[in-house]
C-alpha positions in Angstrom: 1.6 10.7 17.0 -1.6 12.5 15.9 -4.6 11.7 18.1 -7.0 14.5 16.6 -9.8 12.9 14.7 -9.7 13.3 10.9 -12.7 13.7 8.7 -11.6 11.3 6.0 -15.0 11.5 4.2 -14.4 15.3 3.7 -10.8 14.8 2.5 -11.9 12.1 0.0 -14.8 14.2 -1.2 -12.4 17.2 -1.6 -9.9 15.1 -3.4 -12.5 13.8 -5.9 -13.9 17.2 -6.6 -10.5 18.8 -7.2 -9.2 16.0 -9.3 -12.4 14.4 -11.0 -12.2 11.0 -12.5 -14.9 9.9 -15.1 -14.4 6.2 -14.3 -12.6 3.3 -15.7 -12.6 3.0 -19.4 -15.1 0.6 -20.8 -12.5 -1.4 -22.5 -10.8 -2.3 -19.2 -12.0 -5.5 -17.6 -12.2 -4.8 -13.8 -11.5 -7.5 -11.2 -14.5 -8.5 -9.1 -14.1 -8.2 -5.3 -15.2 -11.6 -3.7 -18.8 -11.4 -2.4 -17.7 -12.5 1.1 -15.6 -9.3 1.3 -18.3 -7.0 0.2 -20.6 -8.6 2.7 -18.2 -8.4 5.4 -17.4 -4.7 4.9 -21.2 -3.9 4.8 -22.0 -5.8 8.0 -19.0 -4.6 9.8 -20.3 -1.2 9.5 -23.1 -2.0 11.9 -22.0 -1.4 15.5 -24.3 -4.3 16.5 -22.5 -6.9 14.3 -21.0 -9.7 16.3 -17.9 -11.8 15.7 -20.1 -14.7 15.3 -22.2 -13.1 12.5 -19.0 -11.8 10.6 -17.4 -15.4 10.9 -20.4 -16.8 9.2 -19.7 -14.4 6.2 -16.0 -15.2 6.1 -16.6 -19.0 6.2 -18.7 -18.8 2.9 -15.2 -18.3 1.3 -12.8 -21.2 2.0 -9.7 -19.4 0.7 -10.4 -16.4 2.8 -11.0 -18.6 5.9 -7.7 -20.3 5.5 -5.8 -17.1 5.0 -7.3 -15.6 8.1 -6.4 -18.6 10.3 -3.0 -18.7 8.9 -2.6 -15.0 9.6 -3.8 -15.1 13.2 -1.6 -18.1 14.0 1.5 -16.6 12.4 4.7 -16.4 14.3 4.4 -12.6 14.1 1.5 -12.5 16.5 3.1 -14.8 18.9 0.0 -16.4 20.4 0.2 -18.8 23.3 -2.4 -21.1 21.9 -3.6 -22.0 18.3 -6.8 -20.2 17.2 -9.0 -22.8 15.4 -12.2 -20.9 14.3 -12.9 -17.8 12.3 -15.0 -16.4 15.2 -12.0 -16.7 17.7 -9.7 -15.0 15.1 -12.2 -12.1 14.8 -12.6 -11.8 18.6 -8.8 -11.9 19.0 -7.9 -9.4 16.3 -11.0 -7.2 16.6 -13.4 -6.3 13.9 -11.5 -3.2 12.4 -8.2 -5.2 12.1 -10.0 -8.2 10.6 -11.8 -5.9 8.1 -8.4 -4.5 6.9 -7.2 -8.1 6.5 -10.3 -9.3 4.6 -10.1 -6.2 2.2 -6.4 -6.9 1.5 -6.8 -10.6 0.9 -9.9 -10.1 -1.1 -8.1 -7.6 -3.5 -5.2 -10.0 -4.0 -7.6 -12.9 -4.6 -9.5 -10.7 -7.3 -6.2 -10.3 -9.3 -5.0 -13.8 -9.3 -6.8 -14.7 -12.4 -4.9 -12.0 -14.3 -2.2 -13.3 -16.6 0.0 -10.3 -16.5 2.0 -9.7 -19.7 4.3 -6.7 -18.5 4.5 -7.0 -14.8 5.9 -10.1 -13.1 3.1 -11.3 -10.6 5.4 -12.7 -8.0 7.7 -9.5 -8.2 4.7 -7.3 -8.1 3.3 -8.9 -4.9 6.9 -9.0 -3.3 7.3 -5.3 -3.9 3.8 -4.6 -2.6 4.6 -6.6 0.5 7.8 -4.9 1.0 6.1 -1.5 0.7 3.4 -2.6 3.2 6.0 -3.7 5.8 7.9 -0.5 5.2 4.8 1.6 5.6 3.8 -0.2 8.8 7.3 0.3 10.3 7.3 4.1 9.4 3.7 4.4 10.8 4.6 2.9 14.0 7.3 5.6 14.4 5.3 8.6 13.1 1.6 8.3 13.4 0.4 5.0 14.6 -2.5 3.1 12.8 -0.1 0.6 11.4 -2.5 -1.9 10.3 -4.2 0.6 7.9 -0.7 1.7 6.8 0.1 -1.8 5.9 -3.1 -2.4 4.0 -3.0 0.9 2.1 0.6 0.4 1.0 -0.2 -3.2 0.0 -3.1 -2.1 -2.1 -1.8 1.2 -3.5 -1.1 -0.2 -6.8 -3.4 -3.0 -7.0 -4.9 -1.8 -10.3 -1.5 -1.6 -12.2 -1.6 -5.3 -13.3 -5.0 -4.6 -14.8 -3.8 -1.4 -16.5 -0.6 -2.8 -17.8 -2.6 -5.7 -19.2 -5.0 -3.2 -21.0 -2.4 -1.0 -22.4 0.9 -3.0 -22.6 2.3 -1.0 -25.5 1.7 2.3 -23.6 3.5 1.2 -20.5 6.3 -0.3 -22.5 6.7 3.1 -23.9 7.1 4.5 -20.4 9.7 2.0 -19.6 11.7 2.9 -22.8 11.6 6.6 -22.0 13.6 6.1 -18.9 14.1 9.5 -16.9 12.0 11.4 -19.4 9.0 11.5 -16.8 9.5 12.4 -13.2 7.0 9.6 -12.5 4.6 7.1 -13.8 1.6 9.3 -12.9 3.0 12.3 -15.0 3.2 9.7 -18.0 -0.3 8.4 -17.3 -1.9 11.8 -17.1 -0.2 12.8 -20.4 -1.3 9.6 -22.1 -4.8 8.9 -20.6 -5.8 12.0 -18.8 -5.7 10.3 -15.4 -3.4 8.0 -13.4 -3.5 4.7 -11.7 -3.7 6.3 -8.2 -6.9 8.0 -9.2 -8.2 4.9 -10.9 -7.4 2.6 -7.9 -9.0 5.1 -5.4 -12.1 5.3 -7.6 -12.4 1.4 -7.6 -11.6 1.1 -3.9 -14.3 3.7 -3.3 -16.8 1.5 -5.4 -15.8 -1.5 -3.3 -16.9 0.5 -0.3 -13.5 0.4 1.4 -13.1 2.8 4.3 -12.7 6.5 3.4 -9.2 6.6 5.0 -7.9 3.8 2.8 -9.3 5.4 -0.3 -7.4 8.6 0.7 -4.2 6.9 1.2 -4.4 5.2 -2.3 -5.5 8.4 -3.8 -2.6 10.5 -2.3 0.3 7.8 -2.5 2.2 9.7 -5.2 1.6 13.1 -3.7 4.5 13.3 -1.3 5.4 16.9 -1.9 1.8 18.1 -1.2 1.5 15.8 1.8 4.7 17.2 3.4 3.0 20.7 3.2 -0.4 19.7 4.3 -1.2 20.3 8.0 -3.5 17.3 8.4 -2.1 14.7 5.9 1.6 15.2 6.9 0.6 13.8 10.4 -1.7 11.0 9.3 -1.4 7.5 8.0 -1.3 8.9 4.5 2.3 10.0 5.0 4.0 6.5 5.6 1.9 5.0 2.7 3.3 7.9 0.3 6.9 7.3 1.7 6.5 3.7 0.8 5.5 4.7 -2.9 8.9 6.0 -3.2 10.6 2.7 -3.0 12.2 1.0 -6.0 9.9 -0.9 -8.2 9.9 -2.9 -11.4 8.1 -0.2 -13.3 10.2 2.6 -11.5 7.0 4.6 -10.6 9.1 7.5 -9.3 12.5 7.8 -11.0 14.0 9.9 -8.0 11.9 8.2 -5.3 14.8 6.4 -3.5 16.7 9.8 -3.6 13.8 11.6 -2.2 13.6 9.0 0.6 17.3 9.5 1.3 16.9 13.4 1.6 14.1 12.8 4.1 16.2 10.4 6.1 16.3 11.3 9.9 14.8 14.7 9.2 11.4 13.1 9.0 11.6 11.2 12.2 12.9 7.8 11.0 16.3 6.3 10.1 15.8 4.9 6.5 18.4 2.1 6.8 17.3 1.0 10.2 13.7 0.7 8.9 14.8 -1.1 5.7 16.8 -3.6 7.8 13.8 -4.4 9.9 11.8 -4.8 6.6 14.4 -7.1 5.3 14.3 -9.2 8.4 10.6 -9.5 8.5 10.3 -10.5 5.0 13.0 -13.0 5.3 11.2 -14.5 8.4 8.0 -14.6 6.3 9.7 -16.3 3.6 10.8 -19.3 6.0 14.3 -19.5 4.8 13.5 -19.2 1.0 15.7 -16.8 -0.9 14.0 -13.6 -1.8 16.5 -12.4 -4.2 16.0 -8.7 -3.2 17.2 -6.5 -0.2 15.8 -3.2 0.5 18.9 -2.2 2.5 21.2 -3.3 -0.2 19.2 -1.1 -2.7 19.1 2.0 -0.4 22.4 1.9 1.4 24.5 3.4 -1.5 21.9 6.0 -2.1 21.8 7.2 1.6 25.6 7.2 1.5 25.7 9.4 -1.5 23.0 11.8 0.1 25.0 12.1 3.2 28.2 12.9 1.2 26.4 15.6 -0.7 25.0 17.0 2.5 28.5 17.2 4.0 30.0 18.6 0.9 27.3 21.4 1.0 28.0 22.0 4.7 31.7 22.3 4.0 31.1 24.9 1.2 28.8 27.0 3.6 31.3 27.0 6.3 
């Protein structure tokens, strides 16, 4: 795992300079980040900030308070005793981990009021959670920083419900043109002059999210460039971009699962092993409810075809 410090601010600045974005069109209604989230992010940047001070901020938002306490007492963290206060939760998790949780919970809360016309909200968040868990598992194997990998993958597409609501006919056109575009980003750039990854990174930067999170969102559909990049290929950007190749209701990258299958094992992870862990964790989180989708079932035949093709190629060569 890479331990060398990364200048995320410089990487973000360069990305914004090389691929400029003029801002969200005025006809798009952007979600507002809860005030408690903004205040928490700002205060947490002060090294003198205490868990008690930050807890006071979180407690101004009852929904955020409940979500944080539910998270810290979840089975996944396997605590020996129940944590009953926000201050205790922050002290246990640490300020940086709590900040990541607050940002993701805040972004989700900001989108709840949207009545999505093209994207199924429940399906969208299930897919986002699937990508987040996948990214975390890949990150554990490749680069560490799994909390950031989880948050960035969960949020990488947070602006898509907003964009598809603003331009439903355009995105229906993309769905009708199955296979004519390599990715949704190619379609968006041809249609709007920008893509949802740029737009989401721009908004995340306005929301004063950390530079590394902004970079993950910005680059989450740049897998080919990341694989060649001496820094990003060994950073948390990599697992987030890999998660962006998973199947989705909008089919953001038509050959995404096939690309993952080609990278299987050669990139330091076993795709089906990871997908099985993702399925198990999501089933546990669902507490016995049927999820209706299995990552392993979706990827297994694709991986099998990839292995067969590799074996056939090797046979021809020999």
